[in-house]
PASEBA-1860 file (N, C-alpha, C; in nm, 3 decimals):
! residues 80
1> MHLEIITP> 0.081/-0.149/-0.019/0.005/0.092/0.019/0.040/0.132/0.005 ~ 0.045/0.229/-0.090/0.092/0.381/-0.068/0.103/0.398/0.043 ~ 0.212/0.445/0.124/0.231/0.620/0.244/0.242/0.688/0.230 ~ 0.194/0.817/0.289/0.216/0.916/0.356/0.201/1.031/0.422 ~ 0.313/1.041/0.494/0.321/1.146/0.577/0.299/1.273/0.616 ~ 0.193/1.353/0.652/0.171/1.543/0.541/0.202/1.575/0.715 ~ 0.206/1.746/0.668/0.233/1.820/0.823/0.228/1.981/0.671 ~ 0.239/2.068/0.811/0.230/2.153/0.701/0.314/2.222/0.675
9> DRKVYDGE> 0.415/2.208/0.695/0.513/2.253/0.673/0.603/2.204/0.525 ~ 0.567/2.022/0.501/0.633/1.890/0.464/0.613/1.758/0.453 ~ 0.625/1.716/0.355/0.616/1.585/0.309/0.728/1.515/0.374 ~ 0.681/1.456/0.540/0.807/1.344/0.583/0.759/1.227/0.516 ~ 0.676/1.157/0.463/0.708/1.032/0.463/0.649/1.015/0.290 ~ 0.728/0.920/0.218/0.618/0.903/0.057/0.690/0.747/0.075 ~ 0.633/0.647/0.032/0.648/0.540/0.009/0.589/0.437/0.079 ~ 0.612/0.338/-0.032/0.527/0.184/-0.029/0.550/0.146/0.146
17> ATAVRFPG> 0.498/0.066/0.197/0.440/-0.007/0.272/0.409/-0.132/0.296 ~ 0.413/-0.247/0.403/0.342/-0.329/0.399/0.203/-0.331/0.552 ~ 0.295/-0.268/0.664/0.155/-0.275/0.717/0.269/-0.094/0.861 ~ 0.099/-0.060/0.870/0.143/0.062/1.001/0.074/0.076/1.072 ~ 0.167/0.088/1.245/0.099/0.107/1.397/0.060/0.264/1.371 ~ -0.053/0.315/1.416/-0.015/0.388/1.462/-0.049/0.495/1.589 ~ -0.130/0.582/1.624/-0.119/0.583/1.777/-0.278/0.683/1.756 ~ -0.401/0.550/1.745/-0.574/0.611/1.805/-0.531/0.635/1.919
25> TDGSFEVL> -0.692/0.762/1.876/-0.744/0.878/2.052/-0.754/0.702/2.093 ~ -0.848/0.624/2.086/-0.913/0.516/2.111/-0.821/0.398/2.173 ~ -0.681/0.443/2.086/-0.609/0.330/2.141/-0.526/0.234/1.988 ~ -0.413/0.215/2.038/-0.342/0.195/1.892/-0.390/0.113/1.830 ~ -0.300/0.143/1.645/-0.492/0.008/1.583/-0.323/-0.048/1.482 ~ -0.317/-0.123/1.343/-0.284/-0.136/1.261/-0.373/-0.103/1.147 ~ -0.270/-0.076/1.051/-0.377/-0.106/0.884/-0.241/-0.219/0.810 ~ -0.327/-0.309/0.781/-0.261/-0.421/0.677/-0.287/-0.403/0.525
33> NNHAPLIA> -0.213/-0.430/0.402/-0.282/-0.436/0.245/-0.424/-0.449/0.261 ~ -0.481/-0.401/0.185/-0.636/-0.428/0.157/-0.688/-0.393/0.287 ~ -0.682/-0.296/0.371/-0.797/-0.244/0.458/-0.936/-0.210/0.418 ~ -1.012/-0.213/0.561/-1.145/-0.085/0.443/-1.116/0.059/0.505 ~ -1.231/0.113/0.408/-1.204/0.232/0.437/-1.161/0.261/0.583 ~ -1.139/0.388/0.653/-1.128/0.472/0.797/-1.084/0.602/0.776 ~ -1.124/0.666/0.849/-1.083/0.820/0.935/-1.103/0.771/1.017 ~ -0.955/0.780/1.087/-0.929/0.825/1.243/-0.853/0.876/1.268
41> ALKEGDVT> -0.853/0.947/1.410/-0.783/1.056/1.473/-0.673/1.009/1.554 ~ -0.555/1.046/1.534/-0.437/1.030/1.630/-0.386/1.094/1.699 ~ -0.324/0.971/1.828/-0.311/1.170/1.908/-0.143/1.157/1.968 ~ -0.028/1.185/2.009/0.093/1.222/1.952/0.100/1.048/2.013 ~ 0.233/1.010/1.955/0.293/0.880/1.953/0.328/0.878/1.847 ~ 0.408/0.747/1.826/0.465/0.702/1.701/0.427/0.648/1.634 ~ 0.470/0.665/1.514/0.373/0.589/1.400/0.476/0.551/1.303 ~ 0.421/0.372/1.355/0.595/0.251/1.292/0.561/0.222/1.141
49> VTGVGGGT> 0.642/0.236/1.046/0.654/0.178/0.943/0.632/0.085/0.918 ~ 0.608/-0.088/0.821/0.710/-0.137/0.789/0.701/-0.229/0.674 ~ 0.804/-0.186/0.664/0.850/-0.238/0.481/0.986/-0.159/0.493 ~ 0.955/-0.199/0.346/1.129/-0.087/0.280/1.163/0.044/0.276 ~ 1.221/0.051/0.335/1.276/0.192/0.397/1.141/0.213/0.508 ~ 1.118/0.216/0.558/1.019/0.199/0.720/1.068/0.263/0.796 ~ 1.036/0.327/0.898/1.073/0.349/1.001/1.040/0.384/1.110 ~ 1.016/0.487/1.186/0.921/0.493/1.306/0.913/0.651/1.343
57> FHISGGIV> 0.837/0.712/1.271/0.803/0.867/1.325/0.713/0.914/1.375 ~ 0.767/1.050/1.520/0.700/1.090/1.620/0.641/1.232/1.540 ~ 0.494/1.205/1.608/0.358/1.276/1.563/0.371/1.366/1.706 ~ 0.300/1.432/1.672/0.163/1.522/1.758/0.033/1.529/1.759 ~ 0.006/1.446/1.645/-0.143/1.418/1.701/-0.164/1.490/1.493 ~ -0.271/1.395/1.500/-0.370/1.464/1.384/-0.496/1.351/1.325 ~ -0.418/1.364/1.160/-0.603/1.220/1.144/-0.509/1.131/1.005 ~ -0.587/1.035/1.058/-0.492/0.924/0.903/-0.635/0.874/0.771
65> EVLRNNVV> -0.643/0.878/0.718/-0.742/0.798/0.588/-0.695/0.675/0.535 ~ -0.769/0.566/0.534/-0.714/0.490/0.446/-0.858/0.471/0.314 ~ -0.796/0.455/0.224/-0.886/0.429/0.124/-0.778/0.328/0.018 ~ -0.808/0.266/-0.067/-0.868/0.222/-0.159/-0.649/0.214/-0.129 ~ -0.628/0.046/0.017/-0.508/0.092/0.004/-0.345/0.237/0.004 ~ -0.471/0.352/-0.066/-0.397/0.464/-0.026/-0.363/0.526/0.143 ~ -0.292/0.546/0.207/-0.262/0.556/0.342/-0.223/0.692/0.366 ~ -0.307/0.795/0.414/-0.249/0.964/0.431/-0.307/0.966/0.616
73> VLAESASA> -0.193/1.032/0.650/-0.177/1.058/0.792/-0.160/1.202/0.710 ~ -0.225/1.327/0.800/-0.235/1.454/0.836/-0.112/1.463/0.913 ~ -0.074/1.492/0.999/-0.031/1.539/1.107/0.048/1.660/1.175 ~ 0.087/1.766/1.283/0.064/1.855/1.311/0.187/1.875/1.292 ~ 0.255/1.804/1.387/0.455/1.760/1.361/0.412/1.639/1.277 ~ 0.558/1.629/1.290/0.659/1.473/1.267/0.779/1.482/1.261 ~ 0.868/1.430/1.316/0.999/1.416/1.316/1.044/1.230/1.285 ~ 1.155/1.200/1.243/1.167/1.053/1.191/1.225/1.002/1.344
END
């Protein structure tokens, strides 16, 4: 699936991922390939990307949208 992590200042990550773990406001959750459509609020914490070029990104909160194997994270701020 394709993942983008975007802040108001820059695009922090743009690439492929096999799994992504998020710090949801109601608890952490993971998104895999072919996940059902989803929009969720995120709290401060780590977004963990599994796959080629993956890693861990600390965000200060935001939202995530999952739709047709495209995952977009709109974060207030993010750092690798």
